[in-house]
Phi, psi and omega in degrees: 000135181274155178290143178295143181279171180297329180297319179295319179294314179301312181298320179296314180299312183295318181294314183291320179290323178294320181297319182279339174083173180293138177094351177238158183229163174243159175272159175299324180297322178301315180295317181296318179293330178294331179277315182206101180300320184286323186242034187299330180299322179292332184277342185303320180294327177290323178299314180298313181299316181290322178299318178297316178300313181295322179293320178296329178278352180083009183282321177228173175237139175261129182246141170233126180053039175081000181241146177300139178288132180272315181258095185294339182271351188227009182287151182232162172086196183290137179220161178231159184240139179206175176283151178298146176292143184292000000 
């Protein structure tokens, strides 16, 4: 089985964040499971990399402890993904 591509990860992040709407967030695990239920742990690093790319482009926001992450290249720990606040 081949590893899922960045497009699948990007599409999962965009679809799930759009579905939950502004003001709500998804976990990285939700996005990874949407790409590969069986191998979601392997997909988590791709989710993070793609989330950082999308956040830098202003498409989504990465949250830690309910606040937007300021340093996208250096945040650690559990994070959630959501649409930017209007």
